[in-house]
C-alpha positions in Angstrom: 8.7 10.4 -8.5 6.2 13.3 -8.7 6.6 16.6 -6.9 5.3 16.7 -3.8 1.6 17.7 -3.3 0.8 20.0 -0.5 -2.8 17.8 0.0 -2.7 14.0 0.2 -4.9 11.9 -2.5 -7.8 11.1 -0.3 -8.2 7.3 -0.8 -4.8 7.2 -0.5 -4.3 8.9 2.7 -3.5 6.7 5.9 -6.8 7.4 7.9 -8.9 6.5 4.4 -7.1 3.4 4.3 -6.8 2.5 8.1 -10.6 3.1 8.1 -11.0 0.3 5.3 -8.7 -2.3 6.5 -10.5 -1.8 9.8 -13.5 -2.9 8.4 -11.9 -5.7 6.7 -10.8 -6.4 10.5 -14.6 -6.7 11.7 -15.0 -9.1 8.7 -12.8 -11.8 9.9 -15.2 -14.2 11.8 -14.3 -14.5 15.5 -11.9 -17.4 16.3 -12.2 -16.7 20.0 -15.4 -15.9 21.7 -14.5 -16.4 25.3 -14.1 -12.8 26.0 -15.8 -9.4 24.7 -12.7 -7.4 23.8 -13.2 -7.8 19.9 -10.7 -9.8 17.4 -10.4 -6.4 15.5 -9.0 -4.3 18.0 -6.4 -6.7 18.4 -5.6 -6.8 15.0 -5.7 -2.7 15.1 -3.8 -2.6 18.3 -1.2 -5.2 16.5 -1.0 -2.7 13.5 -0.5 0.5 15.4 2.4 -1.5 16.8 4.3 -1.4 14.0 2.8 1.6 12.4 4.5 3.0 15.3 7.3 0.9 14.9 7.8 0.0 18.5 10.4 -2.4 19.3 8.0 -4.4 21.1 4.9 -5.4 21.9 3.5 -2.3 23.8 1.8 -2.3 27.1 -2.1 -2.2 26.3 -3.2 -3.0 29.6 -6.0 -0.5 30.0 -4.8 0.5 33.6 -1.4 1.3 32.5 -1.8 3.3 29.0 -1.9 7.3 29.6 -5.1 9.3 28.3 -2.9 10.2 25.7 -2.2 6.8 24.4 -6.0 5.8 24.6 -7.2 8.6 23.1 -4.7 8.5 20.0 -5.2 4.6 19.3 -8.8 5.2 19.3 -8.5 8.3 17.0 -6.0 7.3 14.4 -6.2 3.3 14.7 -10.1 3.1 15.4 -9.2 1.0 18.8 -12.3 0.8 20.4 -11.0 -1.5 24.0 -7.0 -1.8 23.6 -6.6 -5.6 24.8 -3.8 -6.1 27.2 -0.4 -7.9 25.2 -0.9 -11.3 26.5 -4.8 -11.8 25.3 -3.6 -10.1 21.9 -1.3 -13.2 21.5 -3.7 -15.1 22.4 -6.1 -14.0 19.5 -4.1 -13.5 16.8 -2.6 -17.1 17.1 -5.9 -18.4 16.0 -5.9 -16.5 13.1 -5.2 -17.8 9.4 -2.9 -15.6 7.7 -5.2 -16.3 4.7 -7.7 -14.1 6.8 -5.2 -10.8 5.8 -5.7 -11.2 2.0 -8.5 -8.9 1.9 -6.2 -6.1 3.7 -4.1 -6.2 1.1 -6.1 -6.3 -2.0 -8.1 -3.2 -0.3 -5.2 -1.3 -0.1 -4.1 -2.2 -3.6 -7.2 -1.7 -5.0 -6.9 1.8 -3.7 -3.4 2.3 -5.1 -5.2 1.3 -8.6 -8.2 3.6 -8.2 -5.7 6.9 -6.9 -4.0 6.3 -10.0 -0.4 5.4 -8.6 -0.4 2.1 -10.5 -0.1 3.9 -13.4 2.9 5.1 -13.0 4.6 1.7 -12.2 4.1 0.5 -16.3 6.9 -1.5 -17.9 6.6 -2.8 -21.0 2.9 -2.5 -21.1 2.9 -4.5 -18.0 3.5 -4.3 -14.1 6.8 -6.0 -12.5 6.6 -8.0 -9.8 9.1 -9.1 -8.1 9.5 -12.1 -5.7 11.8 -13.8 -3.2 12.1 -15.4 0.0 13.2 -14.3 3.4 13.5 -15.8 6.9 11.6 -14.5 9.5 12.4 -16.6 12.6 14.6 -19.3 13.5 15.3 -20.9 16.5 16.9 -24.1 18.1 14.0 -23.7 20.9 11.2 -22.1 20.6 8.9 -23.7 17.6 5.4 -24.1 16.9 3.4 -26.6 14.8 3.7 -25.2 11.6 7.7 -24.4 11.8 9.6 -26.0 9.1 12.8 -28.0 10.7 16.4 -28.4 10.1 18.6 -31.1 10.9 21.7 -30.6 11.6 25.2 -32.4 11.1 25.9 -32.2 15.1 22.7 -33.2 15.6 21.0 -29.9 16.7 18.0 -29.2 15.2 16.8 -25.6 14.4 13.0 -24.6 13.9 12.6 -21.5 11.3 9.8 -19.3 9.4 10.0 -18.1 6.0 8.0 -15.8 3.5 7.6 -15.3 -0.3 7.8 -11.7 -0.6 6.2 -10.1 -3.7 6.0 -6.6 -4.4 4.8 -4.1 -7.7 7.9 -2.3 -8.9 9.8 -0.2 -11.5 13.2 1.3 -12.2 11.5 4.9 -12.0 10.2 4.7 -8.6 11.8 4.5 -5.1 9.2 2.9 -3.1 7.6 -0.6 -3.7 3.9 -2.0 -3.4 3.8 -4.8 -1.3 1.5 -7.7 -2.0 0.7 -10.0 0.3 3.2 -12.2 1.5 2.6 -16.2 1.4 4.1 -17.8 4.2 6.6 -20.8 4.0 5.2 -22.7 6.4 4.1 -26.6 6.7 0.3 -26.9 5.5 -2.5 -28.6 7.2 -2.4 -32.0 7.6 1.3 -32.3 6.4 4.4 -33.4 8.4 7.0 -32.3 5.3 8.6 -28.9 5.2 7.2 -26.3 2.7 9.9 -24.5 0.5 9.6 -21.3 -1.5 8.9 -23.4 -4.8 5.6 -24.7 -3.3 5.0 -21.4 -1.8 5.3 -19.5 -5.4 3.2 -21.6 -7.2 0.7 -20.9 -4.5 1.7 -17.2 -4.7 0.7 -17.4 -8.1 -2.9 -19.1 -8.1 -3.8 -16.7 -5.6 -2.2 -13.5 -7.7 -4.2 -14.8 -10.7 -7.3 -15.4 -8.9 -6.9 -12.2 -7.5 -6.2 -10.0 -10.4 -6.9 -11.9 -13.1 -6.6 -9.0 -16.0 -3.5 -7.4 -14.3 -0.5 -8.1 -16.7 2.1 -8.6 -14.7 5.8 -9.7 -15.4 7.4 -11.7 -13.0 10.8 -11.0 -12.0 12.7 -14.0 -9.7 15.9 -15.6 -9.1 17.3 -18.2 -10.5 15.5 -20.7 -8.6 12.7 -20.2 -11.1 14.8 -21.0 -14.3 13.4 -24.3 -15.0 10.9 -25.8 -17.8 8.2 -26.7 -15.4 8.0 -23.1 -13.6 8.3 -21.2 -16.9 5.8 -23.5 -18.6 3.4 -22.6 -15.6 4.1 -18.4 -16.4 3.2 -19.1 -19.8 -0.1 -21.2 -19.1 -1.2 -18.0 -16.8 -0.4 -15.6 -19.5 2.1 -14.3 -17.0 5.5 -12.2 -18.5 8.4 -13.1 -17.0 12.3 -11.9 -15.9 14.3 -14.6 -14.5 18.1 -14.5 -13.4 19.8 -18.0 -14.9 23.0 -18.7 -14.3 26.1 -21.3 -15.8 25.9 -24.2 -13.1 22.2 -24.3 -13.2 21.2 -23.4 -17.2 24.9 -24.7 -18.7 22.9 -25.9 -21.9 21.2 -22.8 -22.2 24.5 -20.8 -22.5 25.8 -23.3 -24.9 23.0 -23.0 -27.1 23.3 -18.8 -27.0 26.5 -18.9 -27.5 27.2 -17.5 -30.6 24.2 -16.5 -31.6 23.8 -13.4 -29.5 23.6 -9.7 -31.0 25.6 -7.1 -29.6 25.2 -3.4 -28.6 26.5 -0.9 -26.1 24.6 1.7 -24.7 26.5 4.6 -22.6 24.3 6.3 -19.7 26.5 9.3 -18.6 30.1 7.6 -17.5 28.5 4.2 -16.8 28.8 1.7 -20.0 26.5 -1.1 -20.7 27.7 -4.3 -22.7 24.7 -6.2 -23.8 24.0 -9.4 -25.7 21.2 -11.4 -26.8 19.1 -13.9 -28.8 15.4 -14.6 -29.2 13.8 -17.8 -29.2 16.4 -20.6 -27.9 15.1 -23.4 -26.0 15.8 -23.4 -22.1 17.1 -27.0 -22.2 17.1 -30.2 -24.5 14.1 -32.0 -22.3 10.9 -32.5 -24.5 8.9 -30.0 -22.4 11.4 -26.9 -22.7 10.2 -23.7 -23.4 11.4 -21.1 -26.1 12.8 -18.3 -24.4 14.9 -14.8 -24.8 18.5 -14.8 -23.8 20.0 -11.5 -22.5 23.5 -10.7 -21.0 24.7 -7.8 -19.5 28.3 -6.2 -19.0 27.9 -3.4 -16.8 30.8 -0.8 -15.8 29.5 1.7 -13.4 31.5 4.8 -12.0 31.3 4.9 -8.3 33.5 7.9 -7.5 36.8 7.0 -8.5 36.4 3.4 -9.3 34.6 1.7 -11.8 32.3 -1.4 -11.0 32.1 -4.1 -13.3 29.3 -6.9 -13.3 27.6 -9.6 -15.1 24.2 -10.5 -15.5 22.2 -12.7 -17.3 18.6 -13.1 -17.5 15.4 -15.0 -19.7 12.4 -13.5 -20.8 9.4 -14.0 -22.9 9.7 -9.9 -23.7 11.3 -9.8 -27.4 14.7 -8.4 -27.3 15.8 -5.6 -29.4 17.9 -2.8 -29.6 14.8 -0.6 -28.0 14.1 -2.8 -25.2 17.1 -4.4 -24.5 18.3 -1.7 -22.1 14.9 -1.8 -20.2 14.7 -5.1 -19.4 18.1 -5.1 -18.1 16.6 -2.1 -15.6 13.4 -4.9 -15.4 16.0 -7.9 -14.3 18.1 -5.7 -12.0 14.9 -4.2 -10.6 14.9 -7.6 -8.2 17.1 -5.8 -5.8 13.9 -3.8 -4.8 12.4 -6.8 -3.1 15.5 -6.9 -1.0 16.8 -3.9 -0.2 13.7 -1.4 -0.6 11.4 -4.1 1.3 13.2 -6.5 3.3 16.3 -4.3 4.3 14.1 -1.5 4.9 12.2 -3.6 7.2 15.5 -4.9 9.0 17.3 -1.8 9.0 14.7 1.4 9.1 12.6 1.2 12.5 10.4 -1.4 11.4 12.4 -4.7 13.4 11.6 -7.0 11.2 13.9 -9.7 12.6 12.8 -9.5 16.3 10.6 -11.8 17.8 7.1 -10.0 19.2 5.8 -13.6 20.1 5.6 -16.5 18.6 2.8 -18.7 19.3 1.3 -22.7 18.9 0.1 -21.7 15.5 -0.1 -18.2 13.3 0.7 -15.9 15.7 4.7 -15.0 14.3 3.5 -15.0 10.9 0.6 -12.9 11.6 3.1 -10.4 13.4 5.2 -10.8 10.2 2.2 -9.9 7.3 0.5 -7.1 9.8 4.3 -5.5 9.8 4.1 -5.6 6.0 0.7 -4.5 6.0 1.6 -1.4 8.1 5.1 -1.0 5.0 2.3 -0.9 2.4 0.3 2.1 4.0 4.0 4.0 4.3 5.2 3.1 1.0 1.9 4.6 0.0 2.0 7.6 2.3 6.1 8.3 1.0 4.7 8.1 -2.8 1.3 10.2 -3.1 1.7 12.4 0.5 2.9 15.7 0.8 2.6 15.8 3.9 4.0 12.8 4.5 7.0 13.9 2.2 7.1 17.3 4.1 7.5 15.2 7.6 10.0 13.4 5.9 12.3 15.5 4.5 12.1 17.5 7.6 13.5 14.8 9.8 16.3 13.5 7.4 15.8 10.0 8.2 13.3 7.5 8.7 14.6 6.8 12.0 14.3 10.0 13.0 10.6 10.4 11.8 9.5 7.3 13.8 11.0 8.5 16.8 9.0 11.8 16.6 5.9 9.9 15.5 5.8 7.6 19.0 6.9 10.7 20.9 3.9 12.5 19.8 1.5 9.4 20.3 2.7 9.0 24.1 2.7 12.8 25.0 -0.1 14.6 22.8 -3.8 14.3 22.1 -4.2 13.9 18.5 -7.1 14.1 16.7 -6.5 13.7 13.0 -3.6 12.0 11.1 -3.4 15.3 9.3 -2.7 17.2 12.4 0.2 14.8 13.2 1.9 14.9 10.1 1.7 18.8 10.3 3.2 18.5 13.7 5.8 16.2 12.2 6.7 18.8 9.4 8.7 21.7 9.6 5.7 24.3 10.6 5.6 23.1 13.8 7.1 25.4 16.7 6.6 22.9 19.7 3.2 23.3 22.4 3.3 24.1 25.5 2.8 21.9 28.9 -0.8 21.6 30.5 -1.1 20.0 33.5 -4.3 18.6 35.0 -4.8 20.8 38.3 -7.8 19.3 39.5 
């Protein structure tokens, strides 16, 4: 990561991004015209909740909101009239998850304009990590879009999942999330949705929205099959896909005895890499030719030597010069789990909390807005010196979010610049003032 800057890049600063997102919210066709509160205010209010890392829906009742909260919702998030939590749920439940794609595109294009994306180059492409995760599970609460699971003991559980995706690189801690693809029952379909179908929809939208973006799709062993690999080739995407002996026995038999072996030492760590190019994925007629790479790693953790084994297929040509980098690209897939899902679950975002389920799309809309807030945070952490200084001073994100909420509820904040400066090392506290009228 580049050295911290004293000022943020204007187009990537949170205030600029939120203004553009607000315009996107205003452009969404109003699904509920029965009351005067703007749909955009409901979306902006929900986004503010996730930006503040609130553990539950804030009370947005006009009579209950304190003056600092009313003021800060307007100055920081553009909310003109805060809705009550019940009405917010009613409005968001009617909004299609696809209506939020534009906001993710807006932020991504700003990352391109701000030259941040250039730091994520990988073998002439960008690594795009994809993985599914569960966002809701219940035996009682459910909606028309829930997928269902029938258990042997007769129980039925209801669940929602999303297919998450993020641009990442082994050299950067931060990721750039793309709009997740919901794994929910599709309109007019009584059958459960699945991760494979959602991945097909995701790739179709990805190509449509970023037709010239060169990507290397990094995914798990579920994708190591001929139809999927051929689809990636047709879309002109590179790939690095995890493979396992159980699911790809023929591939391992074909590669056995053909691989070249090299040993690379990085510090105290040692990597034995074996590879072969242009081997058939399986014995079927449509089997594509792939390049096979396996790795035995011996990494030092304290006084212990941690031994691990990995294997992938890719269409990047494997040589002595590229094998190690491709291995790092394949192992970067953990960033979608650790740097994305685990961060959302364990660093203050309350990813697994049920903020409200609704009858249609509410739970999915909340999940996407949380991911949008996370995307904004990742850009601040990667590019904004003010944010970096505040995080360094508070030492942990949980403490930073706690102080951010405290200021939001008690101080009149004119701008995000003012707030980030107050969260930094130079802030010496403030004097209480009282209304004596």
